[in-house]
DRENPA-3360 file (N, C-alpha, C; in nm, 2 decimals, always signed):
BEGIN
1 = MANVREMK = +0.03/-0.08/+0.04/-0.01/+0.00/-0.02/+0.05/+0.12/-0.04 ~ +0.17/+0.10/+0.08/+0.27/+0.23/+0.07/+0.36/+0.30/-0.07 ~ +0.39/+0.11/-0.13/+0.46/+0.16/-0.29/+0.32/+0.26/-0.39 ~ +0.22/+0.21/-0.37/+0.05/+0.28/-0.44/+0.06/+0.45/-0.40 ~ +0.07/+0.49/-0.26/+0.06/+0.58/-0.22/+0.20/+0.68/-0.25 ~ +0.34/+0.63/-0.22/+0.44/+0.69/-0.26/+0.43/+0.69/-0.43 ~ +0.31/+0.60/-0.52/+0.30/+0.70/-0.66/+0.23/+0.78/-0.70 ~ +0.15/+0.72/-0.60/+0.03/+0.86/-0.67/+0.10/+0.99/-0.61;
9 = QQLGEAGE = +0.19/+0.99/-0.50/+0.24/+1.15/-0.45/+0.29/+1.15/-0.55 ~ +0.41/+1.06/-0.61/+0.47/+1.11/-0.72/+0.45/+1.16/-0.82 ~ +0.32/+1.08/-0.90/+0.24/+1.10/-1.03/+0.22/+1.27/-0.96 ~ +0.12/+1.32/-0.86/+0.10/+1.40/-0.83/+0.16/+1.56/-0.81 ~ +0.34/+1.52/-0.78/+0.44/+1.62/-0.82/+0.50/+1.66/-0.91 ~ +0.46/+1.50/-1.06/+0.52/+1.51/-1.15/+0.44/+1.62/-1.24 ~ +0.29/+1.60/-1.21/+0.12/+1.70/-1.28/+0.17/+1.82/-1.23 ~ +0.21/+1.81/-1.13/+0.23/+1.99/-1.02/+0.31/+2.04/-1.15;
17 = DVADAASE = +0.46/+1.97/-1.14/+0.53/+2.04/-1.22/+0.57/+2.08/-1.37 ~ +0.48/+1.93/-1.44/+0.43/+1.96/-1.52/+0.38/+2.11/-1.56 ~ +0.22/+2.16/-1.48/+0.10/+2.19/-1.50/+0.26/+2.43/-1.55 ~ +0.36/+2.32/-1.41/+0.41/+2.47/-1.31/+0.50/+2.51/-1.50 ~ +0.55/+2.43/-1.49/+0.63/+2.43/-1.66/+0.55/+2.50/-1.78 ~ +0.41/+2.43/-1.77/+0.32/+2.49/-1.91/+0.32/+2.60/-1.84 ~ +0.33/+2.67/-1.71/+0.27/+2.78/-1.71/+0.34/+2.88/-1.78 ~ +0.46/+2.88/-1.66/+0.57/+2.92/-1.71/+0.58/+2.95/-1.89;
25 = SVEATRSE = +0.55/+2.85/-1.94/+0.63/+2.86/-2.07/+0.45/+2.96/-2.13 ~ +0.35/+2.92/-2.10/+0.25/+3.02/-2.21/+0.24/+3.18/-2.08 ~ +0.39/+3.20/-1.97/+0.34/+3.36/-1.93/+0.49/+3.38/-2.09 ~ +0.60/+3.28/-2.11/+0.68/+3.35/-2.22/+0.66/+3.38/-2.29 ~ +0.56/+3.26/-2.38/+0.55/+3.28/-2.57/+0.41/+3.42/-2.53 ~ +0.30/+3.47/-2.40/+0.30/+3.60/-2.40/+0.39/+3.73/-2.40 ~ +0.43/+3.69/-2.34/+0.55/+3.81/-2.32/+0.63/+3.86/-2.45 ~ +0.65/+3.75/-2.46/+0.73/+3.80/-2.64/+0.61/+3.81/-2.77;
33 = LRRLRAKL = +0.51/+3.76/-2.74/+0.38/+3.78/-2.86/+0.39/+3.95/-2.80 ~ +0.38/+3.98/-2.71/+0.38/+4.09/-2.71/+0.44/+4.20/-2.76 ~ +0.56/+4.18/-2.69/+0.74/+4.23/-2.72/+0.69/+4.23/-2.89 ~ +0.69/+4.14/-2.97/+0.68/+4.09/-3.09/+0.54/+4.25/-3.16 ~ +0.47/+4.18/-3.04/+0.33/+4.34/-3.15/+0.40/+4.45/-3.15 ~ +0.45/+4.50/-3.01/+0.53/+4.61/-3.00/+0.57/+4.68/-3.14 ~ +0.69/+4.59/-3.16/+0.85/+4.55/-3.28/+0.72/+4.61/-3.38 ~ +0.61/+4.53/-3.44/+0.58/+4.54/-3.54/+0.48/+4.66/-3.55;
41 = RANGAHLE = +0.41/+4.68/-3.47/+0.34/+4.88/-3.46/+0.44/+4.96/-3.51 ~ +0.59/+4.94/-3.39/+0.69/+5.05/-3.46/+0.73/+5.02/-3.58 ~ +0.75/+4.91/-3.69/+0.80/+4.83/-3.79/+0.68/+4.94/-3.91 ~ +0.56/+4.94/-3.85/+0.43/+4.96/-3.92/+0.46/+5.13/-3.93 ~ +0.49/+5.17/-3.83/+0.42/+5.31/-3.84/+0.55/+5.41/-3.87 ~ +0.71/+5.34/-3.87/+0.77/+5.32/-3.94/+0.74/+5.33/-4.12 ~ +0.71/+5.22/-4.13/+0.70/+5.24/-4.32/+0.59/+5.29/-4.36 ~ +0.52/+5.33/-4.33/+0.41/+5.41/-4.35/+0.46/+5.54/-4.33;
49 = EELRDAGE = +0.52/+5.60/-4.28/+0.60/+5.71/-4.27/+0.70/+5.76/-4.43 ~ +0.79/+5.67/-4.40/+0.86/+5.61/-4.56/+0.79/+5.64/-4.74 ~ +0.70/+5.54/-4.67/+0.56/+5.55/-4.78/+0.49/+5.70/-4.81 ~ +0.52/+5.77/-4.67/+0.48/+5.90/-4.70/+0.56/+6.05/-4.72 ~ +0.68/+5.93/-4.74/+0.76/+6.05/-4.78/+0.83/+6.00/-4.94 ~ +0.82/+5.85/-4.97/+0.79/+5.88/-5.10/+0.72/+5.95/-5.20 ~ +0.59/+5.88/-5.15/+0.45/+5.94/-5.21/+0.45/+6.05/-5.29 ~ +0.55/+6.11/-5.12/+0.60/+6.31/-5.16/+0.63/+6.37/-5.26;
57 = RFAEGAKT = +0.77/+6.30/-5.22/+0.93/+6.31/-5.30/+0.80/+6.27/-5.50 ~ +0.77/+6.16/-5.50/+0.71/+6.10/-5.62/+0.62/+6.24/-5.69 ~ +0.55/+6.28/-5.63/+0.42/+6.35/-5.65/+0.47/+6.48/-5.71 ~ +0.60/+6.50/-5.63/+0.74/+6.66/-5.66/+0.81/+6.59/-5.77 ~ +0.83/+6.52/-5.79/+0.88/+6.47/-5.89/+0.84/+6.50/-6.08 ~ +0.74/+6.45/-6.01/+0.60/+6.45/-6.12/+0.57/+6.62/-6.14 ~ +0.56/+6.66/-6.07/+0.49/+6.85/-6.10/+0.64/+6.91/-6.16 ~ +0.74/+6.85/-6.10/+0.87/+6.91/-6.21/+0.88/+6.83/-6.38;
65 = FGNAAVEQ = +0.86/+6.74/-6.34/+0.91/+6.75/-6.51/+0.76/+6.81/-6.55 ~ +0.64/+6.75/-6.51/+0.51/+6.76/-6.61/+0.50/+6.91/-6.57 ~ +0.59/+7.01/-6.54/+0.63/+7.18/-6.53/+0.67/+7.21/-6.66 ~ +0.84/+7.06/-6.66/+0.93/+7.08/-6.77/+0.86/+7.07/-6.95 ~ +0.80/+6.90/-6.89/+0.72/+6.93/-7.06/+0.66/+7.03/-7.09 ~ +0.56/+7.15/-7.03/+0.43/+7.22/-7.06/+0.61/+7.28/-7.17 ~ +0.66/+7.35/-7.10/+0.79/+7.46/-7.15/+0.88/+7.41/-7.23 ~ +0.86/+7.32/-7.27/+0.93/+7.22/-7.38/+0.82/+7.26/-7.47;
73 = VKAHPLAA = +0.72/+7.22/-7.49/+0.56/+7.24/-7.58/+0.57/+7.38/-7.60 ~ +0.58/+7.46/-7.50/+0.52/+7.58/-7.48/+0.69/+7.67/-7.62 ~ +0.79/+7.61/-7.57/+0.95/+7.67/-7.62/+0.98/+7.57/-7.78 ~ +0.88/+7.44/-7.80/+0.91/+7.37/-7.92/+0.74/+7.36/-7.95 ~ +0.68/+7.45/-8.03/+0.51/+7.36/-8.07/+0.53/+7.28/-8.20 ~ +0.63/+7.33/-8.27/+0.60/+7.28/-8.39/+0.68/+7.04/-8.42 ~ +0.78/+7.10/-8.31/+0.86/+7.00/-8.24/+0.74/+6.89/-8.18 ~ +0.72/+6.97/-8.05/+0.60/+6.89/-8.01/+0.49/+6.81/-8.05;
81 = FGVAFAAG = +0.48/+6.88/-8.18/+0.34/+6.77/-8.28/+0.36/+6.71/-8.34 ~ +0.45/+6.70/-8.41/+0.58/+6.59/-8.48/+0.58/+6.49/-8.38 ~ +0.63/+6.49/-8.26/+0.67/+6.39/-8.16/+0.55/+6.31/-8.14 ~ +0.43/+6.43/-8.11/+0.25/+6.39/-8.06/+0.20/+6.25/-8.15 ~ +0.26/+6.30/-8.28/+0.18/+6.28/-8.44/+0.26/+6.11/-8.45 ~ +0.41/+6.15/-8.48/+0.38/+6.01/-8.44/+0.41/+5.92/-8.36 ~ +0.38/+5.91/-8.21/+0.40/+5.90/-8.17/+0.26/+5.75/-8.17 ~ +0.16/+5.88/-8.20/+0.00/+5.85/-8.25/+0.05/+5.72/-8.32;
89 = FILSRAFR = +0.13/+5.79/-8.48/+0.15/+5.66/-8.55/+0.16/+5.53/-8.51 ~ +0.26/+5.54/-8.48/+0.33/+5.42/-8.41/+0.28/+5.28/-8.33 ~ +0.17/+5.46/-8.26/+0.09/+5.33/-8.17/-0.05/+5.24/-8.22 ~ -0.10/+5.29/-8.31/-0.21/+5.27/-8.32/-0.17/+5.13/-8.48 ~ -0.02/+5.16/-8.51/+0.02/+5.10/-8.61/+0.04/+4.97/-8.55 ~ +0.10/+4.94/-8.44/+0.03/+4.83/-8.34/-0.01/+4.76/-8.27 ~ -0.15/+4.82/-8.22/-0.25/+4.83/-8.24/-0.30/+4.71/-8.32 ~ -0.33/+4.77/-8.48/-0.37/+4.69/-8.54/-0.31/+4.61/-8.52;
97 = RS = -0.20/+4.53/-8.55/-0.16/+4.43/-8.58/-0.17/+4.35/-8.42 ~ -0.29/+4.42/-8.33/-0.28/+4.28/-8.19/-0.35/+4.16/-8.20;
% end
């Protein structure tokens, strides 16, 4: 009988040890998940800021390019017409073959 009681006690202690280890593992996982969530939020905010800056730079570049194109058309209207006509002719031929 003493053997059975000892076995029950040992099994109970082992069960408690397993439960404690599982609890510690769950807490460690939660802590790691909180840390990763905070890091993801910070990275997301940084990425959003970089994308906003890149968008502003792109818009500024497009505006500069547009202004330069307008100036070139004003300075050379016949050349601009010729280039537009040639581009239209080439595109119409390309699409007609498709």
